[in-house]
N, C-alpha and C positions, 0 to 999 in steps of 0.2 A: 196707259201711262208708260208702257215699256219703251216707247220711242221718244218720250219727252225727257228733257234734261231734268235732273233732280233739282228740287227747290232748295235753295240755301236758307237755313235757319240759324240765326245766332241767338244763343241763350246767354244772357248776362247774369253771372252769379253762379258759383259752384257750391252753394249750400244745398240743403236738402230739397228745396223747391226746384232749383236748377237741375239737380241730378234726377229728380223725379220726372221733370218735363223731358229731359233728354232720354231717359229710359223709355217713356211712353212713345215718343216720336221715333226712336230707333227701331221700333217694331215694324215700321213702314219703310220700304225700300225707296220710296219716292223722295226722301229728304237727305240733303247733305248738311249734317249737323255740326255746328261749331259752338263750343262752350268756352266762354272767357271768364277767368277768375283773377281777381286783383292780387291775391296772395300766391304763395308757392305750394298751397295744398288745397284739397277739396274738403267739404264737410261743414263749412260755416261754423255754427256754434256747437257742432258735435266734434269734439277733439279729445285726444288722448295723449298721455305721456308714459314713459317707461320708468318703473320703480323696481330696482333689483331684479330685472328680467320679467316683471309683471306689468302688462299694459293696464293702466287705470284711466278712468274717464275724468276729464277736467271740464267738460261741458255737459250738454244734455245727455241723459243716459237712461232715464226711466221710460219703459215701454208699458203703457197702461193697457188693461184688457180691452178698452174700446178703441185702441189704435189699429184699426182695420188694415189700412194700407201698409203700415209698418210691418205688421205680422205677415201680410201677404208677400211682401218683398223679402223678408227674412226667409220664408219658405222657398221662394223662387231662387234665391241666391244660395240655397243649401246651407243656411246658417242656423237651422232649427236647434241643433245640438248645442250651439253656443248660448242659447237663450235659457236663462235660469231665473227662478223666482227670487225676489228680494228676500234675504233671510229675515226671519223673525227677530226683531230687535226693537227696543223701546226708543221712542223719540222724546226729546226733552224740550221744554218750552220756557222761554223767558230767562231773565238774568239769574234767577234763583234756581234754575235747572230743575223745576218740577217736571215730572213726567206728564205727558199729555193726558194720560189716563187719570192721574191724580188731580190734575187741573180741572178736568171735566167733572169729576166727582164733587169737587168743591162748588161747582156751579150746576146744580142738578136742574134739568129741564123736565117739565111735565109734558105729557102727550099733547095737551092743549098748546103749550109753547111751540112744540115742533110743528104742529098743524098750522099755527099762525105764521110761523117763519116760512114754511113750505108754500103756503098760499100767497104770501106776500112777495117772496123772492122769485118763485118759479111759476108765475101765472100762465106763461106761454109755453113752458117747456114740454108739455105732453105732446104738442104738435110741432114745436120748433125747438129741436134739441141738438142741432148739428154745430159743434164748436168750431168746425173748420169753415163754416159759412153761416154765421149766426144772423138771425133777423135783426135788422137795425132799427133804431129809434123806438124799440119796444119798452124801454125803461126811462122814457122822457129825456133821453140823452144825458142822464145823470151818471156821475161816477159811482163806484161801489159804495163809497162812504156816504155820499149825499142820498143815494137811493135807500140805503138801510135806514138812514135817519128819517126819511120821508114816510116810513111805514108807521111811525108813531108807536113803536113798541116801547116797553119799559126801558128807561135810559140805561140802566145797568146791563140789561141784556144786549142792547144795541152796542154799547161800548165793549162788551165781552166779545161779540162776534167780530167787531172791527179790529180789536186787538189781536185776536187769534189769526184771523184771515190775513191781516197786514203783515204779521210776523212770518207766516208761512210764505206768503206771496213774495216778499222781499228776500226771504231766505233762499228762494229758488231764482233769484236775480230778476224778478219782475219789478215793475214800478210799485209805488205805494197805492193803497186803496183810494187815496185822494186824487189820483191821476187816472187809474184804470177805469174804463167805462163798464157799467153793469151789463150792457148788451154783449160784450165780449167774454165776460167771465161767467155769467149765469149758466150757460149751456155746459161748460166744462164742469162746474160744480155738480150739475144734475147728472152728468155722465159718471162722475166719480162716485156719487151716491148710488146710482143705478147699477154700475158695472164693477166698481171697486176703485179705491183710492191707491195711494202709493204702496200700501201694505199688500195689495193684490197685484202690484206691477212686477215686471220682469226687467232684466238687463242682460247685456252681453258679457259673458264671464271674462273675456279678454279685451273689453273696452269697445266703445262704439266705432273705433277706427277699423275694426274688421268688417263692419257693415259698409263703411265708406270705401274701403279698399276693394271689397267684392263688387260694389256698384261700379267703381271706376274700371275695374278689369272687364266687367261685362260690357260697359259702354265702349271701351276701346276695341273690344272684339267685334262690335257691331259697326265699327268705322267712325264713331264719334271722335272728332278732333278737339282736344282740350288745350287751351292756350293759358298758361300760367303767367303770373306777374303782368297781367294785362288789365289795366284799369280804364273804365269808361270816363272820358272827359266831357264829351257833349254829344248830342244827337242832331244830325243834320239830314232831315228827310229820311231816305232809305240808307243812310250812311252813319256809321258810328266813328267818332274820332276818339282813338285810344292812345295811350302812351307808346304803343307799338306801331302806330300808324292808323290809316283809315281802313274800315272794314264795311263792305256792302253785303246786303242780303235781301231775300224776298220777304222774309218774315222775321220777327223778333219776339222773344219772350224775355221780359225783364223780371229777374228774380233777385235783384240786388236790394240793398237797404235804401229806401227812398229818402231823399233829403227832407221831404215835407213831414216826416214822422219823427217824433222825439223818441229817444231811447234811454233806458236806464244804463248806468255805467258801473261795471264791477271788475274786480280782479279776483281770479281764482288762484289761490296760492296753495301749493303742496309743501308741507313742512314735515321735517323729521323731529322726533323728540326722544328724550330719555325719561325714565320713570314709568308710572302706570296711570293712564287716563281713566279716572273713575268718576262716575256721576251717580250720586246717591247710593254709593256702594255697588253700582252696576259697572262691571268691566266689559260687558257685552253690548253696550249701548250702540245704537245705529247712527243717530244724528242729534244735533242740538240746534235749536232756532232761538234767535235773540231779537228783542225789540231794538229798533234803531235809537241811538242816542245822538248827541250833538257833535260827535267827532267827525273829522273829514274822512276817516277810513274805518267805519264801524264794521266789525265782523258780525255778519247776520246769520250765518249758518256754518256748521262744522260737520263733516262726514268722517266717520270712523272707517278708514280704508281697509283695515284688517278684517272687519266684519263682512265687507263686501267681497274682497278679493283673496283673502287667506293670508298665510304666514309671510309670504314674500312682501306684502304691503304692511306688515306689522310696524308699529312705531312711526306711522305716517298718518297725517290728517289732511283733508282738503278743506280749505277755508274760502267761503264766498265773502268778499270784502267790498262793500259799497264805496263808490267814489263820489264824494259830494262836492268836488271842486273841479271845474273844467280843466284847470292847469295841472291838477295833481296826478293825472295819468302818467306824467313824466317822472314820477317819483322813482328814485334809484332803488335797486333791490336791497342794498345795505340799509337804507332808510326805512324801507317797507318792513324788513325783518325786525328792526328795532320797535316799530309800531306793533307788529304782531306779538313780539315777546311781552310788551307792556300790557296789551289787551288780554292776552291769554292768561296772564296772572290773575285776572279778575274771574276767569271761568274755570281754569284748571291749575290750582295752586300746587298740586303734587307732581307736576311735570316741568321739564325744562326744554324749551324750544331750541333745537340745535341749528338746523339749516333751513334755508328757503331752497327747496329742491327743484321746484318748477313754478313758474308764474305765467298766467295767460291774462292779458289785458283786454277786456271786452269793452272797447270804446262804444260799441253799440250792442249791448247785451240783449235786452228784450224791447220790442217795439211797443209804444204807447200811442195807438192810433185813435182817430176820432171817427164817429159814424159817417160824417159828411165826406171825409177823405176816402174811406173804404167804398162808400156808395158811388162816389165819382169814379173811382178806379174800376169798379165792377161795370159801370156804364160805358167805359171806354174800351172794354174787351173787344179786340178785333178791328178797331178803327185804324185805318192806314196800315193794316197788317201788324199792329202792335198788340201784344198780349202781356198780361201781368200776373204775377204769382208771388207768394211769400207768406210768412206766418203773420204779417200785419193784417192779412185779409180776414182773420178770425181771431180766436183766442190764441195767443202765441204758444205754439207747441210744435214738436217734431211732426206730429200727425198733420197739423194744419199746413205746414210747409210742404209735406209730401202730397197731400190731397190737392192743394191749390196748384202745385206744379203739374199734377196729372190733369186737373180741370183745364188749365191753360192750353196744354198740349191737345186735349180732346176737342176743345173749342176751335183751335187752329185746323185740325184735321176735318172737323165738321164743316167749317166754313169753306174749305177747299172742295169737299164732296158736293156741297150744295151748289157751288159755282159750276 
């Protein structure tokens, strides 16, 4: 290979999948790697902002124990000391702000109940438990809601699980249980039960941006060329048409958000407040999750930033606000602040919202893919030197994005070696 020209590879999308693919390929000297990103930053749905000199996360931030690739990269990028455990704090559920612990006690499950649920929901998980590449069609192509209902459990139990799961799911910017497919969610639930849920997770003390910045620095040191503000307009054979002109390559890895997949829409708003935010007498609470109502902008989860990041982030909250109207992503910040003030009075009557310190509009927050689409995409891997990655390929998560970026890069390298 020393006497051959380098193969040019274009990676479309600078989120975690694209960065992971670039990181894997950059270990081989045979590639001339170009990464194009439509915005002016890398990281996709991992993003951070600065509050009083403290960098806080406004996108994905929980690193679960089963995030193998994420932990490996953190170690390779010398960020191990940045990683800390999520502090012990109560989570509160639903509009009346009952603690999850109290809510669970009111709905006591017998051992028989738990066995019934386990056998019904996880029949394939002992052999098929990879959330980043789940088995497809294993749950009759049903949504989470329809599959749980198909188990013919007690109606009250079924409604309880649907209510709790839907509240958490949407609180983390996923779609509702009526849209998410069981095939994509079951493996993640199994991993959280087996290896630990969010209370066993970790996060980066100075925000996920330190991870993205370290990856970017490493890629640039390896010669990867990054093209910002470069959006893909169409694909013409071995040529991409972008807003910055035409780009040719030998191989392509597509890690951008596909048009064929629907996405949930959210706004993450960071607000400052005066007063004391108390939930059931608890000033050390960690997060609150709420059931969706009929509003255009329901607040579905609130994160206590002081509990995560310390005193610099005191008197600040992160709100995940669902967008239920396609036109409403254009809402002005003053109008959004008025809505936030009104809604927060329902949840925290003892505080006054002061400012909208930061907002991030996630027009494409979390993908809601179908089994057929993912199956088709997997089947096209390598055709015409086109490869595909992203968190739509499994249960949407940071680990899924990283893993599938790595898989696409390995498939490309494997195909070349075979030839």
